[in-house]
ZASEBA-841704 format. One line per field, with one value per residue (C-alpha): x, y, z; residue number from 1; residue in three letters. Coordinates in nm, 3 decimals, padded with zeros to 5 digits. Layout:
% residues N
xx: c(X,...) .
yy: c(Y,...) .
zz: c(Z,...) .
i: c(NUM,...) .
aa: c(ALA,...) .
END
This chain:
% residues 386
xx: c(16.052,15.865,15.962,15.713,15.435,15.547,15.535,15.170,15.088,15.276,15.108,14.771,14.854,14.958,14.646,14.418,14.602,14.560,14.185,14.025,13.697,13.806,13.470,13.266,13.399,13.262,13.367,13.451,13.739,14.099,14.175,13.884,13.989,14.358,14.478,14.148,14.055,14.386,14.363,14.627,14.993,15.258,15.629,15.891,16.252,16.272,15.923,15.567,15.300,14.922,14.713,14.356,14.216,13.896,13.695,13.678,13.344,13.205,13.221,13.059,13.288,13.297,13.416,13.094,12.834,12.519,12.404,12.127,12.376,12.611,12.321,12.268,12.609,12.593,12.636,12.612,12.448,12.339,12.619,12.886,12.741,12.742,13.092,13.215,13.060,13.209,13.554,13.551,13.373,13.568,13.440,13.447,13.070,12.935,12.638,12.325,12.474,12.830,13.176,13.431,13.777,13.654,13.583,13.897,14.117,14.001,14.111,14.408,14.613,14.449,14.413,14.192,13.925,14.077,13.816,13.920,13.871,13.967,14.289,14.256,13.991,14.216,14.162,13.802,13.939,14.014,13.645,13.446,13.260,13.433,13.596,13.818,13.535,13.296,13.557,13.706,13.441,13.479,13.734,13.533,13.529,13.158,12.994,12.965,12.594,12.473,12.172,11.908,12.100,12.461,12.693,13.002,13.211,13.272,13.612,13.440,13.178,13.370,13.646,13.806,13.847,13.628,13.591,13.460,13.514,13.252,13.227,12.996,13.029,13.233,13.459,13.301,13.241,12.909,12.684,12.623,12.249,12.309,12.490,12.346,12.163,11.856,12.066,12.327,12.059,11.898,12.234,12.259,12.194,11.869,11.621,11.516,11.263,11.297,11.002,11.160,11.498,11.326,11.144,11.478,11.622,11.308,11.325,11.688,11.598,11.353,11.596,11.945,11.974,12.130,12.012,11.968,11.648,11.490,11.472,11.193,10.976,10.976,10.639,10.651,10.979,10.909,11.075,11.250,11.400,11.512,11.673,11.857,11.990,12.160,12.486,12.520,12.453,12.580,12.509,12.866,13.175,13.517,13.652,13.603,13.305,13.304,13.070,12.930,12.861,12.930,12.625,12.846,13.078,12.907,12.772,12.414,12.550,12.685,12.389,12.147,12.339,12.154,11.829,11.606,11.758,11.579,11.731,11.499,11.612,11.979,11.935,11.768,12.050,12.314,12.119,12.079,12.431,12.652,12.520,12.664,12.488,12.290,11.980,11.948,11.817,11.497,11.497,11.525,11.268,11.517,11.417,11.088,11.090,11.015,11.314,11.541,11.476,11.599,11.912,12.035,12.285,12.456,12.521,12.771,12.898,13.256,13.543,13.871,13.981,14.102,14.232,14.512,14.572,14.907,15.085,15.439,15.583,15.953,16.095,16.235,16.047,15.726,15.746,15.454,15.451,15.134,15.044,14.748,14.771,14.542,14.542,14.393,14.322,14.281,14.360,14.493,14.745,14.746,14.899,14.993,14.873,14.986,15.084,15.088,15.221,14.954,14.991,14.808,14.543,14.380,14.492,14.532,14.358,14.037,14.075,13.883,14.120,14.092,14.400,14.607,14.422,14.724,15.097,15.263,15.249,15.410,15.236,15.008,15.183,15.104,15.154,15.215,15.278,15.479,15.820,15.936,15.844,15.916,15.843,15.661,15.845,15.721,15.475,15.515,15.373,15.478,15.320,15.293,15.314,15.185) .
yy: c(08.871,09.148,09.364,09.175,09.256,09.617,09.632,09.531,09.798,10.067,09.971,09.993,10.335,10.472,10.331,10.488,10.819,10.815,10.756,10.976,11.004,11.056,11.193,10.892,10.543,10.233,09.875,09.982,10.204,10.104,10.049,09.801,09.611,09.600,09.246,09.082,09.039,08.863,08.627,08.804,08.732,08.992,08.932,09.091,08.973,08.607,08.615,08.728,08.920,08.944,09.238,09.346,09.686,09.700,10.014,10.048,10.225,09.903,09.764,09.843,10.049,09.871,10.191,10.374,10.102,10.129,09.856,09.754,09.730,09.514,09.288,09.210,09.043,08.661,08.503,08.837,08.852,09.148,09.076,09.084,09.391,09.585,09.461,09.592,09.930,09.934,09.852,10.150,10.411,10.651,10.546,10.251,10.241,09.912,09.911,09.719,09.383,09.499,09.440,09.685,09.667,09.522,09.194,09.183,09.252,08.922,08.715,08.476,08.724,09.052,09.360,09.666,09.768,10.000,10.277,10.387,10.294,09.955,09.971,09.631,09.363,09.125,09.351,09.229,08.901,09.085,09.164,08.936,08.671,08.724,08.408,08.343,08.152,08.447,08.678,08.455,08.188,07.811,07.616,07.695,08.068,08.068,08.240,08.033,08.109,08.231,08.461,08.476,08.771,08.653,08.356,08.575,08.597,08.930,08.982,09.016,09.260,09.494,09.752,09.969,10.276,10.428,10.785,10.963,11.314,11.565,11.716,11.711,11.471,11.740,11.789,12.117,12.232,12.126,12.384,12.329,12.340,12.481,12.786,12.843,13.162,13.179,13.326,13.049,12.781,12.938,12.934,12.556,12.388,12.220,12.498,12.596,12.878,13.159,13.019,12.672,12.812,13.020,12.711,12.534,12.829,12.862,12.492,12.533,12.826,12.599,12.308,12.262,11.998,11.674,11.461,11.512,11.314,11.620,11.781,11.539,11.669,12.035,12.150,12.282,12.106,11.830,11.494,11.507,11.847,11.728,11.421,11.641,11.854,11.559,11.581,11.957,11.997,11.855,11.864,11.771,11.987,11.894,11.772,11.405,11.223,10.884,10.588,10.598,10.292,10.327,10.210,10.163,09.908,09.747,09.394,09.303,09.131,09.461,09.673,09.449,09.521,09.854,09.785,09.955,09.775,09.450,09.189,09.314,09.674,09.570,09.369,09.666,09.900,09.666,09.595,09.964,10.092,10.278,10.602,10.951,11.064,10.904,11.101,10.884,10.603,10.802,10.988,10.660,10.477,10.229,10.305,10.437,10.783,10.658,10.424,10.670,10.932,10.690,10.563,10.866,10.973,10.634,10.626,10.770,10.722,10.824,10.696,10.811,10.491,10.177,09.840,09.671,09.297,09.196,08.860,08.794,08.459,08.380,08.124,07.862,07.714,07.911,08.078,08.317,08.644,08.852,09.188,09.417,09.796,10.096,10.384,10.728,10.957,11.329,11.644,11.461,11.247,10.903,10.808,10.457,10.486,10.144,09.798,09.468,09.124,08.856,08.481,08.211,08.154,08.350,08.581,08.557,08.218,08.407,08.647,08.409,08.452,08.215,08.043,08.261,08.302,08.228,08.265,08.560,08.882,09.224,09.463,09.720,10.036,10.349,10.713,10.784,11.148,11.012,11.170,11.050,10.840,10.962,10.899,11.185,11.326,11.181,10.945,10.590,10.617,10.671,10.929,10.971,11.318,11.422) .
zz: c(01.849,02.036,01.737,01.522,01.770,01.782,01.402,01.411,01.669,01.477,01.148,01.323,01.469,01.130,00.966,01.228,01.195,00.816,00.837,00.573,00.767,01.130,01.239,01.126,01.197,01.027,00.958,00.601,00.718,00.646,01.014,01.039,00.727,00.824,00.889,00.790,01.159,01.224,00.928,00.715,00.791,00.710,00.651,00.875,00.850,00.955,01.101,01.047,01.232,01.237,01.356,01.424,01.521,01.729,01.790,02.169,02.125,01.982,02.336,02.672,02.897,03.232,03.401,03.313,03.256,03.464,03.698,03.458,03.170,03.378,03.473,03.104,03.083,03.070,03.412,03.592,03.936,04.145,04.394,04.122,03.948,04.274,04.355,04.019,04.087,04.439,04.296,04.060,04.276,04.496,04.838,05.077,05.123,04.982,04.747,04.841,04.741,04.686,04.829,04.962,05.122,05.452,05.268,05.054,05.358,05.508,05.206,05.253,05.050,05.154,04.938,04.920,04.671,04.416,04.444,04.098,03.733,03.593,03.392,03.226,03.192,03.388,03.689,03.701,03.841,04.165,04.211,04.442,04.244,03.909,03.770,03.467,03.300,03.338,03.188,02.917,02.864,02.842,02.638,02.324,02.393,02.482,02.777,03.093,03.113,02.770,02.756,02.486,02.340,02.346,02.386,02.408,02.728,02.897,02.732,02.393,02.521,02.753,02.745,03.014,02.797,02.528,02.413,02.107,01.969,02.079,01.729,01.429,01.139,00.960,01.261,01.368,01.724,01.871,02.032,02.402,02.467,02.813,02.676,02.327,02.236,02.014,01.734,01.757,01.746,01.440,01.260,01.279,00.939,01.046,00.978,01.330,01.341,01.593,01.787,01.804,01.912,02.180,02.304,02.353,02.548,02.761,02.847,02.952,03.176,03.356,03.391,03.251,02.979,03.103,02.811,02.439,02.475,02.639,02.293,02.208,02.492,02.380,02.249,01.893,01.806,01.550,01.614,01.277,01.359,01.703,01.543,01.291,01.578,01.751,01.553,01.605,01.978,02.305,02.677,02.769,02.788,02.653,02.322,02.412,02.562,02.734,02.749,02.397,02.183,01.812,01.616,01.309,01.470,01.771,01.738,01.817,02.131,02.264,02.157,02.349,02.671,02.666,02.855,02.596,02.295,02.213,01.978,01.700,01.749,01.757,01.437,01.266,01.372,01.230,00.910,00.821,00.883,00.815,00.968,00.945,01.263,01.544,01.443,01.132,01.351,01.395,01.065,00.872,01.083,01.230,01.592,01.728,01.887,02.240,02.239,02.060,02.328,02.597,02.419,02.225,02.494,02.485,02.112,01.865,01.511,01.581,01.795,01.946,02.126,01.953,02.072,01.878,01.894,01.746,01.727,01.604,01.497,01.463,01.221,01.251,01.545,01.512,01.856,01.917,02.110,02.134,02.279,02.311,02.291,02.330,02.081,02.134,01.839,01.897,01.705,01.400,01.588,01.743,02.076,02.185,02.544,02.659,02.542,02.726,02.637,02.660,02.703,02.513,02.782,02.911,02.635,02.261,02.240,02.326,02.032,01.806,01.511,01.218,01.079,00.840,00.511,00.293,00.253,00.432,00.231,00.235,00.478,00.313,00.206,00.403,00.319,00.685,00.776,01.069,01.100,01.439,01.736,02.086,02.450,02.615,02.918,03.245,03.078,02.956,02.609,02.251,02.030,01.654,01.514,01.175) .
i: c(1,2,3,4,5,6,7,8,9,10,11,12,13,14,15,16,17,18,19,20,21,22,23,24,25,26,27,28,29,30,31,32,33,34,35,36,37,38,39,40,41,42,43,44,45,46,47,48,49,50,51,52,53,54,55,56,57,58,59,60,61,62,63,64,65,66,67,68,69,70,71,72,73,74,75,76,77,78,79,80,81,82,83,84,85,86,87,88,89,90,91,92,93,94,95,96,97,98,99,100,101,102,103,104,105,106,107,108,109,110,111,112,113,114,115,116,117,118,119,120,121,122,123,124,125,126,127,128,129,130,131,132,133,134,135,136,137,138,139,140,141,142,143,144,145,146,147,148,149,150,151,152,153,154,155,156,157,158,159,160,161,162,163,164,165,166,167,168,169,170,171,172,173,174,175,176,177,178,179,180,181,182,183,184,185,186,187,188,189,190,191,192,193,194,195,196,197,198,199,200,201,202,203,204,205,206,207,208,209,210,211,212,213,214,215,216,217,218,219,220,221,222,223,224,225,226,227,228,229,230,231,232,233,234,235,236,237,238,239,240,241,242,243,244,245,246,247,248,249,250,251,252,253,254,255,256,257,258,259,260,261,262,263,264,265,266,267,268,269,270,271,272,273,274,275,276,277,278,279,280,281,282,283,284,285,286,287,288,289,290,291,292,293,294,295,296,297,298,299,300,301,302,303,304,305,306,307,308,309,310,311,312,313,314,315,316,317,318,319,320,321,322,323,324,325,326,327,328,329,330,331,332,333,334,335,336,337,338,339,340,341,342,343,344,345,346,347,348,349,350,351,352,353,354,355,356,357,358,359,360,361,362,363,364,365,366,367,368,369,370,371,372,373,374,375,376,377,378,379,380,381,382,383,384,385,386) .
aa: c(MET,PRO,GLY,ALA,CYS,HIS,ALA,GLY,VAL,HIS,LEU,ALA,ALA,VAL,THR,VAL,GLN,ASN,ASP,SER,THR,PRO,TYR,VAL,ASP,THR,LEU,ASP,ASP,GLU,TRP,ALA,ILE,LEU,GLY,GLU,ASN,GLY,ALA,ALA,GLU,TYR,GLU,LEU,GLY,SER,GLY,THR,TYR,ARG,VAL,GLN,VAL,VAL,ASP,ALA,CYS,SER,LEU,LEU,ASP,VAL,ASN,HIS,ALA,THR,ARG,ASP,GLU,LEU,LEU,ASN,LEU,PRO,GLY,MET,THR,GLU,ASP,ILE,ALA,ASP,ALA,ILE,ILE,ASP,TRP,ARG,ASP,ALA,ASP,ASP,GLU,PRO,SER,GLU,ALA,GLY,THR,GLU,SER,ASP,VAL,TYR,GLU,ASN,TYR,PRO,VAL,PRO,TYR,ARG,ALA,LYS,ASN,GLY,PRO,PHE,GLU,SER,LEU,ASP,GLU,LEU,LEU,LEU,VAL,ALA,GLY,VAL,THR,PRO,ARG,LEU,LEU,TYR,GLY,ASP,SER,ASN,GLY,LYS,ALA,LEU,GLU,PRO,THR,GLN,ASN,THR,GLU,LYS,PRO,TRP,CYS,GLU,LEU,LEU,THR,VAL,ARG,SER,SER,SER,PRO,ASN,VAL,THR,THR,GLU,GLY,GLY,THR,ARG,LEU,ASN,LEU,ASN,GLN,ALA,THR,VAL,GLN,GLN,LEU,MET,GLN,LEU,PRO,VAL,GLY,LEU,THR,GLN,GLN,GLN,ALA,GLN,ALA,ILE,VAL,ILE,ARG,ARG,GLN,GLN,THR,GLN,PHE,SER,SER,LEU,GLY,THR,LEU,PHE,THR,ILE,ALA,GLY,LEU,PRO,GLN,GLU,THR,ALA,ALA,SER,LEU,ILE,ASP,TYR,VAL,THR,VAL,GLU,SER,GLY,ASN,GLN,VAL,ASN,ASN,LYS,ILE,ASN,ILE,ASN,THR,ALA,THR,GLU,ASP,VAL,LEU,THR,LEU,LEU,PRO,ASP,VAL,THR,PRO,ASP,ILE,ALA,ALA,ALA,ILE,VAL,ALA,ASN,ARG,PRO,TYR,GLN,SER,VAL,GLY,GLU,LEU,LEU,LEU,ASN,GLY,VAL,VAL,GLU,ALA,GLU,VAL,PHE,GLN,ARG,ILE,VAL,ASP,ARG,LEU,THR,THR,LYS,SER,SER,SER,PHE,ILE,VAL,LYS,SER,MET,GLY,ARG,LEU,TYR,PRO,GLY,GLY,VAL,TYR,VAL,ALA,GLU,ILE,ALA,THR,LEU,GLN,ARG,SER,GLY,GLY,ARG,VAL,GLN,ILE,LEU,ASN,ARG,LYS,GLU,VAL,LYS,ARG,TRP,PRO,GLY,TRP,ALA,SER,TRP,GLY,TRP,GLU,ALA,PRO,SER,GLY,GLU,PRO,THR,THR,PRO,PRO,ALA,THR,SER,ALA,PRO,VAL,SER,ARG,LEU,PHE,ARG,ALA,PRO,GLY,PHE,SER,ARG,ARG,GLU,PHE,TRP,GLY) .
END
């Protein structure tokens, strides 16, 4: 029976790996269409399975979310927001309204604050003030205390892992603004003049860039040119960047968790997608320059992390087994980082899947360049190689 669940996860991994546009991710991609959001049922031996792939960058990363972003969650209080931050930070010093180990150690069953990142959403239940109904919602899957922006519970808004490739839409290396020369800047395909490139370098010599939004404060650099630069430059090192929300896949509910994104702005973002680059929000008049400058560092159009929900059913008897897995795509390969069996409640009953859309069918064919599956030495994961 677990084999049916595994089949769903493996099919998802192959589909993500075969994505023909790995540097722009949208809801029109094969991985997003796969399984019809859990409504399609695929045959496997004497059973069936259903599967859904969710872009982790369509959700708010609880390991990196700011206090203000957490406070926009339905039912959130200042005490709980600070307790979440205290749980994930590296020290035992409580925030203004937070909770550290000295409190947890006095519980009937004592434990210590983790002082490290959350590894699953279930772990939030260990944080002072967090309840199953806040995390999973009521019996109808609605938030315990809906806001004007969302009725969804936390489990449909949050993730514990999200990353996106720090590359251009074509997969090229981005130019780090804190290291770029005038000549390198002028070579970018956005038409920078020597004077504009020099202005960027001079600004960096005054203060290192910590935000792409700073580009919009440089005298002599038109807003349209700065917006065009966004896909080609970075202020972060490394091939992957964390804590980005994909404007091609995030719901309005998630977008409005960003303090500067109103319901009207979120609706406009969703209505005008897909986007090749974040700069199109400004270039196409979707977002005003003042707002764009404040939110640009939190947005992306590409993803590396994906969540797979898979459910197997065995006949006769109709016994269900479900699991959730995390995929990571990098360098043309996909890794299954972890997988976990989930119960009906709290668990797969909160996935919001519709009943199967018809009779079980044959799984979609894949032209997977996958030759073998192996367990990496010293690490509990499986990896697909192309």
